C-alpha positions as CSV (number, residue, x, y, z in Angstrom):
1,M,124.0,103.7,95.0
2,S,122.1,105.8,92.5
3,A,121.9,109.6,92.9
4,A,118.1,109.4,93.5
5,I,118.5,106.8,96.3
6,S,121.4,108.7,97.8
7,S,119.3,111.9,97.8
8,A,116.4,110.1,99.5
9,V,118.7,108.7,102.2
10,L,120.2,112.1,102.8
11,S,116.7,113.7,103.0
12,A,115.5,111.0,105.5
13,D,118.6,111.5,107.6
14,A,118.1,115.3,107.6
15,A,114.5,114.9,108.7
16,V,115.5,112.7,111.6
17,R,118.3,115.0,112.7
18,G,116.2,118.2,112.7
19,T,114.6,121.0,110.8
20,V,115.2,124.7,110.4
21,V,112.2,127.0,110.3
22,A,111.6,130.7,109.8
23,L,109.7,132.3,112.6
24,A,107.6,135.5,112.7
25,P,107.4,136.3,116.4
26,D,104.2,138.3,116.1
27,G,102.5,135.6,114.1
28,S,102.7,137.3,110.7
29,E,105.4,137.1,108.1
30,P,107.6,140.2,107.4
31,G,105.7,142.9,105.6
32,C,108.0,143.3,102.6
33,T,108.3,140.7,100.0
34,H,112.1,141.1,99.8
35,D,112.3,140.5,103.6
36,R,110.3,137.3,103.3
37,V,112.4,136.0,100.4
38,T,115.7,137.0,102.1
39,L,114.6,135.2,105.3
40,A,113.7,132.1,103.4
41,G,117.2,132.1,101.8
42,F,118.8,132.4,105.2
43,V,116.8,129.4,106.4
44,R,118.0,127.4,103.4
45,A,121.6,128.4,104.1
46,I,121.4,127.5,107.8
47,A,119.8,124.2,107.0
48,R,122.7,123.3,104.7
49,L,125.2,124.3,107.4
50,K,123.6,122.2,110.0
51,G,122.7,119.3,107.8
52,Y,119.0,119.8,108.7
53,E,115.9,119.9,106.6
54,D,114.5,123.3,105.5
55,A,110.9,123.3,106.7
56,G,109.9,126.8,105.6
57,V,107.8,128.9,107.9
58,Y,107.1,127.6,111.3
59,E,103.5,126.2,111.7
60,P,102.2,126.1,115.3
61,G,100.8,122.7,116.1
62,R,102.7,120.9,113.3
63,S,104.8,117.9,114.3
64,Y,108.4,118.3,113.4
65,E,110.9,115.4,113.4
66,G,114.1,115.8,115.4
67,S,115.4,119.1,116.7
68,V,113.7,122.3,115.6
69,Y,116.0,125.3,115.0
70,F,114.4,128.7,114.7
71,V,115.4,131.7,112.5
72,P,113.2,134.5,113.8
73,S,112.6,137.6,111.7
74,D,113.0,139.6,114.9
75,T,114.4,139.3,118.4
76,I,111.9,137.3,120.6
77,T,111.0,137.5,124.2
78,S,111.6,135.0,127.0
79,Q,107.9,134.2,127.1
80,Q,107.8,133.5,123.4
81,A,111.0,131.4,123.6
82,A,109.6,129.3,126.5
83,R,106.4,128.5,124.4
84,L,108.6,127.3,121.5
85,G,111.1,125.3,123.6
86,I,114.0,127.7,122.9
87,R,116.3,127.3,125.9
88,G,119.6,128.8,124.7
89,P,121.6,130.1,121.8
90,S,121.9,126.7,120.2
91,D,118.2,126.7,119.5
92,L,117.9,129.7,117.3
93,F,119.8,132.1,115.0
94,G,119.0,135.4,116.8
95,G,118.4,136.5,120.4
96,V,116.0,136.3,123.3
97,V,115.3,139.2,125.7
98,P,113.2,139.3,128.9
99,Q,111.1,142.3,127.8
100,P,110.1,143.6,124.3
101,F,111.8,147.1,124.6
102,M,115.1,145.3,125.0
103,A,115.0,144.2,121.3
104,T,114.9,147.8,120.1
105,K,117.0,151.0,120.0
106,A,115.2,152.1,123.2
107,I,117.4,149.8,125.3
108,S,120.5,151.9,125.2
109,H,120.1,155.4,126.5
110,S,119.1,156.8,129.9
111,L,115.8,158.5,130.6
112,V,115.7,162.3,130.7
113,D,115.3,162.1,134.5
114,P,114.2,159.6,137.1
115,T,110.5,160.8,136.9
116,A,110.2,159.9,133.2
117,A,108.0,157.1,132.0
118,S,109.6,153.7,131.6
119,P,108.6,150.2,130.6
120,R,108.5,147.1,132.8
121,G,112.0,145.8,133.3
122,W,113.8,149.1,132.7
123,N,117.3,149.0,134.2
124,P,119.0,152.4,134.6
125,D,122.3,150.7,135.4
126,F,122.6,149.7,131.7
127,A,123.2,153.2,130.4
128,A,125.2,154.1,133.4
129,R,127.4,151.1,132.9
130,L,128.0,152.0,129.2
131,G,129.0,155.6,129.8
132,D,131.1,156.8,126.8
133,V,130.3,153.7,124.8
134,L,127.2,155.7,123.7
135,L,126.7,159.0,122.0
136,D,124.8,161.7,124.0
137,G,121.2,160.8,124.0
138,H,118.0,159.8,125.8
139,S,115.3,157.2,125.4
140,A,111.7,158.4,126.0
141,F,108.3,156.7,126.4
142,S,106.1,159.7,126.3
143,R,106.0,162.6,123.9
144,D,106.5,165.1,126.8
145,D,109.6,163.3,128.0
146,A,110.9,163.2,124.4
147,H,110.3,166.9,124.1
148,R,112.2,167.6,127.3
149,A,115.1,165.3,126.3
150,G,115.3,166.9,122.8
151,L,115.4,170.4,124.2
152,R,118.3,169.4,126.5
153,L,120.2,167.9,123.7
154,L,119.6,170.9,121.4
155,Q,121.7,173.0,123.7
156,K,124.7,171.1,122.3
157,G,123.6,170.9,118.6
158,P,121.2,169.1,116.2
159,V,119.3,166.1,117.4
160,R,118.5,162.9,115.5
161,V,115.1,161.5,116.4
162,K,114.9,157.7,115.9
163,P,111.8,155.5,115.9
164,V,113.1,152.5,117.8
165,R,111.7,149.8,115.6
166,G,113.0,151.2,112.3
167,K,115.5,149.2,110.4
168,G,118.3,150.4,108.1
169,G,117.9,154.1,109.2
170,A,114.4,154.3,107.9
171,G,112.1,156.9,109.4
172,Q,114.7,159.0,111.2
173,S,114.7,162.8,111.2
174,V,117.0,165.6,112.4
175,A,115.8,168.6,114.4
176,R,118.0,171.7,114.5
177,D,115.9,173.8,116.7
178,A,112.9,173.7,119.1
179,S,110.4,174.3,116.3
180,E,111.7,171.4,114.2
181,L,111.8,169.2,117.3
182,Q,108.2,169.9,118.0
183,S,107.2,169.2,114.4
184,V,109.1,165.9,114.3
185,L,107.6,164.7,117.5
186,Q,104.1,165.6,116.5
187,Q,104.4,163.4,113.5
188,L,105.1,160.4,115.6
189,D,102.3,158.2,116.9
190,A,101.9,158.8,120.7
191,D,100.8,155.2,121.3
192,E,103.9,153.9,119.4
193,I,106.1,156.1,121.7
194,E,104.3,154.9,124.8
195,V,104.6,151.2,124.0
196,H,107.9,151.1,122.2
197,G,109.7,154.4,122.9
198,V,111.7,156.8,120.8
199,V,115.4,157.7,120.9
200,L,116.9,161.2,120.7
201,E,120.6,161.4,120.0
202,E,123.3,163.9,119.1
203,Q,123.7,164.3,115.4
204,L,127.2,163.7,114.0
205,A,128.7,164.9,110.8
206,D,131.2,163.1,108.5
207,V,129.9,159.8,109.9
208,R,131.4,156.4,109.3
209,T,129.4,153.4,110.7
210,F,131.2,150.2,111.7
211,S,129.7,146.8,112.2
212,V,131.0,144.6,114.9
213,G,129.4,141.2,115.6
214,Q,129.6,137.6,116.4
215,V,127.6,134.5,115.2
216,Q,127.4,131.0,116.6
217,L,126.1,128.0,114.8
218,D,126.8,124.6,116.3
219,D,130.6,124.2,116.6
220,L,131.2,127.3,114.3
221,V,131.9,130.6,116.1
222,A,132.9,133.7,114.0
223,S,133.4,137.3,114.9
224,Y,133.8,140.3,112.6
225,W,134.3,144.0,112.1
226,G,133.5,146.0,109.0
227,V,132.3,149.2,107.4
228,Q,128.7,150.0,106.4
229,R,127.7,151.7,103.2
230,L,124.7,154.0,102.6
231,T,122.5,154.2,99.5
232,R,119.3,156.0,98.4
233,S,116.0,154.2,98.6
234,N,113.5,154.5,95.8
235,T,112.0,157.4,97.7
236,G,115.3,159.2,97.9
237,Q,115.9,158.5,101.6
238,E,119.4,157.6,102.7
239,V,119.4,154.0,104.0
240,F,121.6,151.0,104.7
241,G,123.3,149.9,101.5
242,G,125.4,146.9,102.7
243,S,128.6,146.3,104.6
244,D,132.1,145.0,103.9
245,L,133.1,142.6,106.7
246,T,136.3,140.9,107.8
247,V,135.2,137.7,109.5
248,V,137.6,135.7,111.7
249,R,137.1,132.2,113.2
250,G,136.6,132.5,117.0
251,G,135.2,134.8,119.6
252,F,135.6,138.5,120.1
253,D,139.2,138.0,121.3
254,A,140.1,136.8,117.8
255,L,139.4,140.4,116.6
256,L,142.2,141.9,118.6
257,G,144.7,143.5,116.3
258,Q,142.8,142.7,113.2
259,G,141.8,146.3,112.4
260,P,144.0,148.3,110.0
261,A,143.5,151.5,112.0
262,P,143.0,152.4,115.7
263,E,139.4,153.5,115.1
264,F,138.4,149.9,114.3
265,D,140.0,148.6,117.5
266,H,138.1,151.3,119.4
267,A,134.8,150.3,117.8
268,I,135.4,146.7,118.6
269,A,136.1,147.6,122.3
270,Q,132.9,149.7,122.5
271,A,130.8,146.9,121.0
272,R,132.3,144.3,123.4
273,R,131.5,146.6,126.4
274,Y,127.9,146.9,125.1
275,D,127.6,143.1,124.7
276,E,129.0,142.5,128.2
277,A,126.7,145.1,129.8
278,A,123.6,143.4,128.2
279,H,124.5,140.1,129.7
280,A,125.2,141.7,133.1
281,C,122.1,143.9,133.3
282,F,119.4,141.8,131.7
283,P,119.2,138.3,133.2
284,G,117.6,135.8,130.8
285,F,119.2,137.5,127.7
286,F,121.0,135.3,125.3
287,A,121.9,135.4,121.6
288,S,123.6,133.4,118.9
289,R,123.7,136.4,116.5
290,R,124.9,139.7,117.8
291,N,125.6,142.8,115.7
292,Y,126.5,146.3,116.9
293,D,126.5,149.4,114.8
294,V,129.2,151.9,116.0
295,A,129.3,155.4,114.6
296,L,132.4,157.6,114.3
297,G,131.9,161.3,113.4
298,H,132.4,164.8,114.7
299,C,130.0,166.8,116.7
300,T,129.1,170.5,116.3
301,R,132.0,171.4,118.6
302,G,134.4,169.8,116.0
303,R,135.4,166.9,118.3
304,W,135.4,163.3,117.1
305,R,132.8,161.2,118.8
306,S,132.3,157.4,118.7
307,G,129.5,155.3,120.1
308,V,127.3,152.3,119.7
309,L,124.1,153.3,117.8
310,E,122.2,150.1,118.3
311,Q,122.2,146.4,118.7
312,S,120.8,143.7,116.5
313,W,120.0,140.3,118.0
314,R,118.2,139.0,114.9
315,V,118.9,138.4,111.2
316,G,119.9,141.7,109.6
317,G,121.8,143.4,106.8
318,A,125.1,141.6,107.7
319,T,123.6,138.1,107.9
320,G,124.3,137.3,104.2
321,P,128.0,137.9,104.7
322,E,127.9,136.2,108.1
323,L,126.4,133.0,106.7
324,A,128.7,133.0,103.6
325,A,131.7,133.2,105.9
326,L,130.5,130.4,108.1
327,D,130.1,128.3,104.9
328,V,133.7,128.9,104.0
329,F,134.9,128.0,107.5
330,R,132.8,124.8,107.4
331,R,134.3,123.8,104.0
332,E,137.8,124.9,104.7
333,P,138.9,124.0,108.3
334,A,142.3,125.7,107.9
335,R,140.7,129.1,107.0
336,K,141.0,131.6,109.7
337,R,139.7,134.7,108.0
338,V,137.2,135.6,105.3
339,R,136.2,138.9,103.7
340,A,132.6,139.1,102.6
341,M,130.6,142.0,101.3
342,G,126.8,142.5,101.4
343,V,125.2,144.8,98.8
344,E,121.8,146.4,98.6
345,I,120.9,148.5,95.6
346,F,117.6,150.2,95.0
347,G,116.3,151.0,91.5
348,D,118.0,149.8,88.3
349,S,121.2,147.9,88.9
350,P,123.7,145.8,86.9
351,E,123.5,142.0,87.2
352,P,125.2,140.7,90.4
353,P,128.6,139.1,89.9
354,P,128.5,135.5,88.6
355,H,129.7,134.2,92.0
356,A,127.3,136.3,94.1
357,I,124.8,134.8,96.5
358,V,121.6,136.6,95.4
359,H,119.2,137.2,98.3
360,Y,116.6,139.2,96.3
361,R,116.4,140.8,92.9
362,G,113.1,142.1,91.6
363,E,110.2,144.6,92.1
364,D,109.2,144.7,95.7
365,P,105.5,145.9,96.0
366,K,106.5,148.2,98.9
367,A,110.1,149.1,98.4
368,G,110.3,149.1,94.6
369,P,113.1,147.7,92.5
370,L,115.7,146.2,94.8
371,T,118.8,143.9,94.5
372,K,120.4,142.3,97.5
373,Y,123.4,139.9,97.3
374,T,126.6,138.7,99.0
375,V,130.0,138.1,97.6
376,V,133.1,136.5,99.2
377,D,136.5,137.9,98.4
378,P,138.4,135.0,96.8
379,D,141.7,136.7,97.3
380,V,141.8,136.4,101.1
381,H,143.6,133.2,102.1
382,P,144.2,131.4,105.4
383,S,146.3,133.4,107.8
């Protein structure tokens, strides 16, 4: 059989089996060029892993052959999932939540008091169940509530103010006294706070941020832990710069004893408690991609503190390494562990390594010069 005929047969088979599509939950594609290009690359990689056709961006009303597998740019709601026919984690790479706020940083912390404003579906048992899995902090859905929460936290030290829809640390500020707190809150849009919320959290020093997560794609299940790196954006802001992950075949139990130091096992335990609480407190939640950022640092009193900063039930900064690891596990059934590194560099940068999976390299109209790629450590062998 000629290569051309063979390719045609394979393409026809992929079309019958199913298609993979990128999905913008709000109806518009991601605002940054590098995000759109990166998401398109993830769709291609997932299509290869599933043996499906890459059908690009989802088009409502279009007829797709076979099963349709979605790769949303953000966590979607149960209502959106129902319209699309998404019934469980096997239908998408990402997550589904009953209410929009559950997809953001606002989900984690308690309100400043029972009288504070809260969105539909708010469950105070979630933060209560988590306890010391979280750093000291509050979520707020009004500027007044945020101000009260910030003043309370300032009694213990500086406060980090976090817009709940920001990604990679963008848009966050630190208030060291009441005057700075007032100034920071005044710069935030009141409607944004009312609809989506804002998080106020104790500020740590000497911080290390760990990533703990799990991905599921058909018969492949992999879990991981790793360390995040920070970099400077083209505007000088400190933002996410990539992560170094150790990925193992299997569920969270497969991570036990994998960490080289006790703090990793502690971070893994905290992330697992967060994951279990989400399933227990928010009926209708499910996800095939779960990532938890866990911070370790010391507070102003000099004590070490550790807590889950946020969840990510959507494609994110670790997705490149996640998919690269799944590809290795698919090609090498005996492989139990993979080390993969994601890199994000703003400004001028050297050429990525020859074996790198390049997600984006160019001049983004909004972010400026940016390079994003993934490399797999070839020196890690089956264990």
